[in-house]
Structures are given as C-alpha cells and as structure tokens.
MARLUM-224336 format. One record per residue: x, z, y of N, C-alpha, C in turn; residue in three letters. Coordinates in steps of 0.2 Angstrom, whole numbers, padded with zeros to 4 digits, always signed. Layout:
XZYXZYXZYAla
...
This chain:
+0297+0130-0033+0291+0131-0036+0287+0124-0035Met
+0285+0122-0040+0282+0115-0040+0274+0116-0040Ala
+0271+0112-0036+0264+0113-0035+0260+0109-0041Leu
+0255+0112-0043+0251+0109-0049+0247+0103-0046Ser
+0245+0099-0050+0241+0093-0048+0234+0096-0045Arg
+0231+0101-0048+0225+0104-0045+0226+0106-0038Gly
+0232+0110-0037+0233+0112-0030+0234+0107-0025Met
+0238+0101-0027+0239+0095-0023+0232+0092-0021Val
+0228+0091-0026+0221+0088-0025+0217+0093-0020Leu
+0217+0099-0021+0213+0104-0017+0216+0103-0010Phe
+0222+0103-0009+0225+0102-0002+0223+0096+0001Leu
+0223+0091-0003+0221+0084+0000+0214+0084+0002Phe
+0210+0087-0002+0202+0088-0001+0201+0092+0006Phe
+0205+0097+0007+0204+0101+0013+0206+0097+0019Leu
+0211+0093+0019+0213+0088+0024+0208+0083+0026Val
+0205+0080+0020+0200+0075+0021+0194+0078+0025Val
+0192+0084+0022+0186+0088+0025+0187+0089+0032Val
+0193+0092+0034+0195+0093+0041+0194+0087+0045Ala
+0196+0082+0043+0196+0075+0047+0189+0073+0048Glu
+0185+0074+0043+0178+0072+0043+0174+0076+0049Ile
+0176+0082+0049+0173+0087+0054+0175+0085+0061Gly
+0181+0083+0062+0183+0081+0069+0180+0074+0071Thr
+0179+0070+0066+0175+0064+0068+0168+0065+0069Ile
+0165+0069+0065+0158+0071+0067+0157+0074+0073Asp
+0162+0079+0075+0161+0082+0082+0162+0077+0087Ala
+0166+0072+0087+0167+0067+0092+0161+0063+0093Lys
+0157+0061+0088+0151+0058+0088+0145+0062+0090His
+0145+0068+0088+0140+0073+0090+0140+0074+0098Ala
+0146+0074+0101+0146+0075+0108+0143+0069+0112Lys
+0144+0063+0109+0141+0057+0112+0133+0057+0111Asn
+0131+0059+0105+0124+0058+0103+0120+0064+0107Val
+0123+0070+0107+0119+0075+0110+0119+0076+0118Leu
+0122+0071+0121+0123+0071+0128+0115+0069+0131Asp
+0112+0074+0135+0105+0073+0137+0104+0067+0141Pro
+0109+0065+0145+0108+0059+0149+0108+0053+0145Ser
+0112+0053+0140+0113+0047+0135+0106+0046+0131Ala
+0103+0052+0129+0097+0052+0125+0092+0050+0130Val
+0091+0052+0136+0086+0050+0141+0087+0042+0142Glu
+0093+0040+0143+0094+0033+0144+0092+0029+0139Glu
+0093+0031+0133+0092+0027+0127+0084+0027+0126Glu
+0081+0032+0127+0073+0033+0127+0070+0028+0132Gly
+0073+0028+0138+0070+0024+0143+0071+0016+0141Arg
+0077+0014+0138+0078+0008+0136+0073+0005+0131Lys
+0072+0010+0126+0067+0008+0121+0060+0007+0124Glu
+0058+0011+0128+0051+0011+0131+0051+0004+0135Glu
+0056+0002+0139+0056-0004+0142+0056-0010+0138Glu
+0059-0010+0132+0059-0015+0127+0053-0016+0124Lys
+0049-0010+0122+0043-0010+0119+0038-0013+0124Glu
+0038-0011+0131+0034-0014+0136+0034-0021+0136Lys
+0041-0024+0136+0042-0031+0137+0039-0035+0131Glu
+0040-0032+0125+0037-0035+0119+0030-0035+0119Glu
+0027-0029+0121+0019-0029+0122+0017-0034+0127Asp
+0020-0036+0132+0018-0041+0137+0019-0048+0134Glu
+0023-0049+0129+0024-0056+0126+0020-0057+0120Met
+0017-0051+0117+0013-0052+0111+0006-0050+0113His
+0001-0054+0110-0006-0052+0110-0008-0049+0103Cys
-0011-0044+0103-0013-0041+0097-0020-0042+0095Arg
-0022-0042+0089-0029-0043+0087-0029-0039+0080Ser
-0034-0034+0080-0036-0031+0074-0037-0035+0068Leu
-0034-0034+0062-0035-0039+0057-0042-0038+0054Ser
-0045-0044+0052-0052-0044+0049-0052-0043+0042His
-0046-0045+0039-0046-0045+0031-0042-0039+0029Gln
-0039-0035+0033-0035-0029+0030-0040-0023+0030Phe
-0040-0020+0025-0045-0014+0024-0041-0008+0022His
-0042-0002+0025-0039+0004+0023-0034+0006+0027Gly
-0030+0011+0025-0025+0014+0029-0019+0010+0029Phe
-0015+0008+0034-0010+0003+0035-0003+0007+0034Cys
+0000+0007+0028+0006+0010+0026+0012+0005+0027Phe
+0011-0001+0025+0017-0006+0026+0016-0011+0031Ser
+0020-0012+0035+0020-0017+0040+0021-0024+0037Ser
+0025-0024+0031+0026-0030+0027+0019-0033+0024Asp
+0015-0029+0022+0009-0030+0019+0004-0033+0024Thr
+0004-0029+0030+0000-0031+0036+0002-0038+0038Cys
+0009-0040+0039+0011-0046+0041+0009-0052+0036Ala
+0009-0050+0030+0007-0055+0025+0000-0057+0026Ala
-0004-0052+0027-0012-0053+0028-0013-0057+0034Ile
-0009-0055+0039-0010-0058+0046-0008-0066+0045Cys
-0003-0067+0041-0001-0074+0040-0007-0078+0037Lys
-0010-0075+0033-0016-0078+0029-0021-0080+0034Lys
-0022-0075+0040-0027-0076+0045-0025-0081+0050Glu
-0018-0084+0050-0016-0089+0055-0012-0086+0060Gly
-0010-0080+0060-0005-0077+0065+0002-0077+0062Phe
+0007-0077+0067+0014-0077+0064+0016-0071+0061Pro
+0014-0065+0064+0016-0059+0061+0011-0053+0062Thr
+0012-0048+0060+0008-0042+0061+0011-0035+0059Gly
+0009-0030+0062+0012-0023+0060+0007-0018+0061Glu
+0009-0012+0057+0004-0006+0058+0005-0003+0064Cys
+0000-0001+0067+0000+0003+0074-0005+0009+0073Lys
-0003+0014+0077-0007+0020+0077-0013+0019+0082Leu
-0019+0020+0080-0024+0019+0085-0030+0024+0083Glu
-0031+0029+0088-0036+0034+0086-0035+0038+0081Gly
-0028+0040+0079-0026+0044+0074-0026+0041+0067Gly
-0027+0034+0067-0027+0031+0061-0022+0025+0061Thr
-0018+0023+0056-0014+0017+0056-0018+0011+0054Arg
-0018+0006+0059-0022+0000+0057-0017-0006+0058Lys
-0019-0011+0054-0016-0017+0054-0018-0022+0060Cys
-0013-0023+0065-0014-0028+0070-0010-0034+0069Phe
-0013-0040+0070-0010-0046+0070-0007-0048+0077Cys
-0002-0051+0077+0001-0053+0083+0003-0060+0084Gln
+0002-0063+0090+0004-0069+0092+0007-0069+0099Lys
+0011-0074+0101+0013-0075+0108+0008-0077+0112Phe
+0007-0074+0118+0002-0075+0123+0003-0082+0127Cys
C-alpha cells in the first residue's frame, strides 16, 4: 500500500510539531526556574543602578506633552545640548528626561 503525498506531508508535519514542542519544553525549564528569574531581575536592577549613577538627568525644557517615544525625546534633548534622552515614569506620567555623564 503506497502512501499518498498528503499522508506523507501530514506525517512530516506531525514530526516537526513534536520536535518544536520538545525544544520549547527544554527552554521553558530554564526560563521558568525561579532562582534564574530572581538572578536575572537582580542583575537588571544592578545594571540600572550603575547606569543611574553614571548619568545625570534633567527634565527637558522644550518637550511638551506625554512622552511616548524615547527616540523623539532623545532628538529634542540633542537640540538642548544633551547627548541623549529617554522617557521615564514620574508621578504617574511619562516625561522626557535628558541625560549626560556626570
């Protein structure tokens, strides 16, 4: 009994889906490990703290309104003489803060 082309493609599809499931399960084990998640969070906090210590921030004087795009904020900060800028949450509102090295 010969297998039809449709049956062969269906079996191939099942094998591919099964392999993807095993790959996802292996990665999920590493991602969902609570100690790994805590470690990653702590590293991010330390990195942000170090960056905060290296950068001085100043609220933009030319930017008005709600800050949606850090790219737009950075462009306005460059016009103000700062090397860069980014949107940050302050008091429940996203504002444009210009940054320079201290």
